[in-house]
C-alpha positions as CSV (number, residue, x, y, z in Angstrom):
1,X,83.7,127.5,71.2
2,X,86.9,125.6,71.0
3,X,90.6,126.0,71.7
4,X,91.2,126.2,68.0
5,X,88.9,129.2,67.8
6,X,90.9,130.9,70.5
7,X,94.2,130.2,68.7
8,X,92.8,131.6,65.4
9,X,91.6,134.8,67.1
10,X,94.9,135.3,68.9
11,X,96.9,134.4,65.8
12,X,98.9,131.8,67.6
13,X,99.3,128.0,67.3
14,X,96.9,125.8,69.3
15,X,99.9,124.5,71.3
16,X,100.7,128.1,72.4
17,X,97.1,128.8,73.3
18,X,96.9,125.6,75.3
19,X,100.1,126.5,77.2
20,X,98.6,129.8,78.3
21,X,95.2,128.5,79.2
22,X,96.3,125.4,81.0
23,X,99.1,127.0,82.9
24,X,102.0,125.0,81.3
25,X,105.5,125.5,82.7
26,X,106.8,126.0,79.2
27,X,107.6,129.7,78.6
28,X,105.3,131.8,76.4
29,X,106.3,135.4,75.3
30,X,104.4,138.1,77.1
31,X,102.9,139.5,73.9
32,X,101.6,136.1,72.8
33,X,100.2,135.5,76.3
34,X,98.3,138.8,76.2
35,X,96.8,138.0,72.8
36,X,95.6,134.6,74.0
37,X,94.0,136.0,77.2
38,X,92.4,138.8,75.2
39,X,90.9,136.2,72.7
40,X,89.6,134.1,75.7
41,X,87.8,137.1,77.1
42,X,86.4,138.2,73.7
43,X,85.1,134.7,72.9
44,X,84.1,134.0,76.5
45,X,85.9,130.7,76.1
46,X,85.5,128.2,79.0
47,X,88.3,125.5,79.1
48,X,87.4,121.9,79.2
49,X,88.0,121.1,82.9
50,X,89.1,117.5,82.4
51,X,91.6,118.4,79.7
52,X,92.9,121.3,81.8
53,X,93.5,119.1,84.8
54,X,95.3,116.6,82.7
55,X,97.6,119.3,81.2
56,X,98.4,120.7,84.6
57,X,99.0,117.3,86.1
58,X,101.8,116.5,83.6
59,X,104.5,117.7,85.9
60,X,102.8,117.2,89.2
61,X,103.6,113.5,89.5
62,X,106.7,111.6,90.5
63,X,107.4,108.1,89.3
64,X,108.9,105.7,91.8
65,X,110.3,102.3,90.7
66,X,110.9,99.9,93.5
67,X,111.6,96.1,93.4
68,X,108.5,95.3,95.5
69,X,106.7,97.8,97.8
70,X,105.3,94.9,99.9
71,X,108.9,94.2,100.9
72,X,109.5,95.9,104.3
73,X,112.7,97.5,103.0
74,X,110.9,99.3,100.2
75,X,107.8,100.0,102.4
76,X,110.0,102.0,104.8
77,X,111.7,103.8,102.0
78,X,108.4,104.6,100.4
79,X,107.2,106.2,103.6
80,X,110.0,108.7,103.3
81,X,109.4,109.3,99.6
82,X,105.7,110.0,100.2
83,X,106.4,112.4,103.0
84,X,108.5,114.7,100.9
85,X,106.4,114.3,97.8
86,X,103.4,115.4,99.7
87,X,105.1,118.5,101.0
88,X,105.8,119.5,97.4
89,X,102.2,118.8,96.4
90,X,103.3,115.9,94.2
91,X,101.4,112.7,93.4
92,X,103.5,109.5,93.9
93,X,103.1,106.8,91.2
94,X,104.7,103.6,92.5
95,X,105.8,100.8,90.1
96,X,107.0,97.4,91.2
97,X,109.7,95.9,89.0
98,X,110.0,92.6,90.9
99,X,113.7,92.8,90.2
100,X,113.1,92.4,86.4
101,X,115.4,94.8,84.5
102,X,113.2,94.7,81.4
103,X,110.2,95.8,83.4
104,X,112.2,98.7,84.8
105,X,113.0,99.9,81.3
106,X,109.3,99.7,80.4
107,X,108.3,101.7,83.4
108,X,110.8,104.4,82.7
109,X,109.5,104.7,79.2
110,X,105.9,104.8,80.4
111,X,106.6,107.4,83.1
112,X,108.4,109.5,80.5
113,X,105.5,109.3,78.2
114,X,103.2,110.5,81.1
115,X,105.6,113.4,81.6
116,X,106.3,112.7,85.2
117,X,108.2,115.6,86.7
118,X,110.8,113.3,88.4
119,X,111.8,109.7,88.7
120,X,113.2,107.9,91.7
121,X,114.7,104.4,91.3
122,X,114.7,102.9,94.8
123,X,116.3,99.5,94.5
124,X,119.6,97.8,93.9
125,X,121.6,98.2,90.7
126,X,122.2,95.2,88.5
127,X,125.4,93.6,87.2
128,X,124.2,94.0,83.6
129,X,126.2,96.3,81.4
130,X,123.7,96.2,78.5
131,X,120.7,97.0,80.7
132,X,122.6,99.8,82.4
133,X,123.5,101.3,79.0
134,X,119.9,101.1,77.8
135,X,118.5,102.6,81.0
136,X,121.1,105.4,81.0
137,X,120.1,106.3,77.5
138,X,116.4,106.7,78.5
139,X,117.3,108.6,81.7
140,X,119.6,111.0,79.7
141,X,116.9,111.7,77.2
142,X,114.4,112.3,80.1
143,X,116.8,114.7,81.9
144,X,117.4,116.7,78.7
145,X,113.7,117.5,78.6
146,X,113.7,118.8,82.2
147,X,113.1,115.6,84.1
148,X,114.8,115.0,87.4
149,X,116.3,111.6,88.4
150,X,117.4,110.3,91.8
151,X,118.5,106.8,92.8
152,X,118.9,104.9,96.0
153,X,121.7,102.3,95.8
154,X,124.7,101.8,93.6
155,X,123.5,102.0,90.0
156,X,126.1,103.7,87.8
157,X,123.1,105.7,86.4
158,X,122.3,109.3,85.5
159,X,120.9,111.0,88.5
160,X,121.6,112.2,92.0
161,X,122.2,109.3,94.4
162,X,121.7,108.2,98.0
163,X,124.1,105.4,98.7
164,X,123.3,103.1,101.7
165,X,126.4,102.1,103.7
166,X,126.1,98.4,102.6
167,X,129.8,97.4,102.6
168,X,130.7,99.2,105.8
169,X,127.6,97.9,107.6
170,X,128.3,94.3,106.5
171,X,131.9,94.7,107.6
172,X,130.8,95.9,111.0
173,X,128.3,93.0,111.5
174,X,131.0,90.6,110.4
175,X,133.4,91.9,113.0
176,X,130.7,91.5,115.6
177,X,130.1,87.8,114.6
178,X,133.8,86.9,114.3
179,X,134.6,88.8,117.4
180,X,132.3,86.5,119.3
181,X,134.5,83.6,118.4
182,X,132.5,82.2,115.4
183,X,134.7,80.5,112.9
184,X,132.2,78.3,111.2
185,X,129.8,80.8,109.6
186,X,127.2,80.4,106.9
187,X,126.0,83.4,104.8
188,X,122.6,83.8,103.3
189,X,123.2,86.3,100.4
190,X,120.7,88.0,98.1
191,X,120.4,87.5,94.3
192,X,123.8,87.2,92.6
193,X,123.0,89.9,89.9
194,X,122.3,92.7,92.4
195,X,125.0,95.2,93.4
196,X,123.5,95.3,96.9
197,X,124.4,91.6,97.3
198,X,127.9,92.2,96.1
199,X,128.5,95.2,98.4
200,X,127.3,93.4,101.5
201,X,129.2,90.2,100.7
202,X,132.3,92.3,100.2
203,X,131.9,93.7,103.7
204,X,131.5,90.3,105.3
205,X,134.5,88.9,103.4
206,X,136.7,91.9,104.4
207,X,135.8,91.3,108.0
208,X,136.6,87.5,107.7
209,X,139.9,88.3,106.1
210,X,140.9,90.8,108.8
211,X,140.0,88.3,111.5
212,X,141.6,85.3,109.8
213,X,138.4,83.4,109.6
214,X,137.8,81.1,106.6
215,X,134.6,81.9,104.6
216,X,134.6,79.4,101.7
217,X,132.2,79.9,98.8
218,X,130.4,76.6,99.7
219,X,129.1,78.3,102.9
220,X,127.5,81.2,100.9
221,X,124.0,80.5,99.7
222,X,122.2,82.9,97.4
223,X,118.5,83.5,97.9
224,X,115.9,86.1,96.9
225,X,115.8,88.5,99.9
226,X,112.5,87.0,101.1
227,X,111.5,85.1,104.3
228,X,111.0,81.9,102.4
229,X,114.2,82.3,100.5
230,X,116.0,82.7,103.8
231,X,114.3,79.6,105.2
232,X,115.3,77.5,102.2
233,X,118.9,78.8,102.3
234,X,119.2,78.0,106.1
235,X,117.8,74.5,105.5
236,X,120.5,73.9,102.9
237,X,123.3,75.4,105.0
238,X,122.3,73.2,108.0
239,X,122.1,70.1,105.9
240,X,125.4,70.6,104.2
241,X,127.3,72.2,107.1
242,X,126.0,71.1,110.4
243,X,129.1,72.5,112.1
244,X,128.1,76.1,111.6
245,X,127.6,78.2,114.7
246,X,126.4,81.4,113.1
247,X,124.2,82.4,110.1
248,X,124.7,85.9,108.7
249,X,121.7,86.8,106.5
250,X,122.1,89.9,104.3
251,X,118.6,91.2,105.1
252,X,116.2,90.8,107.9
253,X,113.5,88.9,106.0
254,X,115.9,86.1,105.2
255,X,117.1,86.1,108.8
256,X,113.5,85.6,110.0
257,X,113.3,82.6,107.7
258,X,116.5,81.2,109.1
259,X,115.2,81.6,112.7
260,X,112.1,79.6,111.7
261,X,114.1,76.7,110.4
262,X,116.4,76.7,113.5
263,X,113.3,76.7,115.7
264,X,111.8,73.8,113.8
265,X,115.0,71.8,114.3
266,X,115.1,72.5,118.0
267,X,118.4,74.4,117.8
268,X,118.7,77.1,120.4
269,X,119.4,80.7,119.2
270,X,121.9,82.0,120.2
271,X,123.0,79.1,122.4
272,X,123.8,76.8,119.5
273,X,123.6,79.0,116.5
274,X,123.7,82.8,116.3
275,X,121.7,84.7,113.6
276,X,122.2,88.2,112.3
277,X,120.3,90.3,109.7
278,X,120.6,93.6,107.8
279,X,118.3,96.7,107.5
280,X,116.7,96.7,111.0
281,X,113.1,96.3,109.9
282,X,110.4,96.9,112.6
283,X,110.0,93.1,113.0
284,X,113.7,92.7,113.9
285,X,113.0,93.8,117.5
286,X,109.8,91.7,117.8
287,X,110.9,88.3,116.8
288,X,112.1,85.8,119.4
289,X,115.0,86.1,120.1
290,X,115.2,89.7,119.0
291,X,117.4,90.1,115.9
292,X,121.0,91.5,115.9
293,X,121.2,93.5,112.6
294,X,122.5,96.5,110.7
295,X,120.4,99.6,110.9
296,X,120.0,101.7,107.8
297,X,117.9,105.0,108.0
298,X,115.4,103.7,105.4
299,X,112.7,106.4,105.9
300,X,115.4,109.1,105.8
301,X,116.9,107.6,102.7
302,X,113.5,107.9,101.0
303,X,113.2,111.5,102.2
304,X,116.6,112.4,101.0
305,X,116.2,110.8,97.6
306,X,112.9,112.6,97.0
307,X,114.4,115.9,98.1
308,X,117.2,115.4,95.6
309,X,114.7,114.7,92.8
310,X,112.5,117.7,93.5
311,X,114.9,120.2,95.0
312,X,117.1,121.2,92.1
313,X,120.3,119.4,93.3
314,X,123.0,118.8,90.7
315,X,122.4,115.6,88.9
316,X,125.8,114.1,89.9
317,X,125.3,114.8,93.6
318,X,125.9,111.9,95.9
319,X,124.9,111.5,99.6
320,X,125.8,108.6,101.9
321,X,123.3,106.9,104.3
322,X,125.3,105.6,107.2
323,X,124.7,102.3,109.0
324,X,125.1,101.1,112.5
325,X,125.1,97.6,114.2
326,X,122.3,97.0,116.6
327,X,123.1,94.2,119.0
328,X,120.2,92.2,120.3
329,X,119.6,88.7,121.7
330,X,120.2,86.6,118.6
331,X,124.0,87.0,118.7
332,X,126.2,85.4,121.4
333,X,129.6,83.8,121.8
334,X,130.3,80.7,119.8
335,X,129.6,77.5,121.8
336,X,132.6,75.9,123.3
337,X,133.1,72.8,121.2
338,X,135.9,71.0,119.4
339,X,135.6,70.7,115.7
């Protein structure tokens, strides 16, 4: 006995019979439903368990696209995403884009094809108008079929958003550094094409401008938000600008890399060079010296984004995730020296 036999007995299409038997969320008229159930009883039809589970799972999964879940930033966010998804009985499908826009497009298409009930994009936006246009086209089509979208970060995309306080947080850490008398500051930024990098750099520049501290472009080095990227950038900064008394890294992983280079060179932190980070990863309090940084509520950001994706919030809803400066041992007053 097959599904087609049930459909013929009930005088409905196989698709309608499947929706009734497999518990689809698509509506079926009461009269048609009764006919299908009656045919199932008369024919003693037993559904294929594997096929039924597949059908029911179509909207019980949430697709999450992150840059790299092994990055502590995304690992913390994913903890929050998982916590809320589990409370809704949803399976989390995590995709790593490795900051490749084309891969993000491919993942969105794949998750749409798998009929994921919601999508969460949990990484920086890109300065790429064509990519943004293509991705928005896919997300709009997905939303029109009942899919839900939430993003973390500034994307200019369809979907409810949780916006981390990147510019304000960077401005605050900049004031802390310049307020300690540092006028020769090097910045380790993230990739140029990410909106997160732009937002954090904007905050640092605003603070420098307010305090009348020069921050020339030659003292800004772009890296890839990793420990090794930070180490390479710190090496270049120290070689090209040995006069710097502070390094402002725009995430904690790069700050840890900078600390390792300073240690190798025998430079005291913070006696000779101060170092700051951003995000407040768990490692920030454990390195020596402990790292002054900007705290973002990363787990909470994941929780809030997943709640927006699953909770029926309007698709244009925006929530801010506020930041705060955490002062630890790696920041001190600039050394008293004549330049």
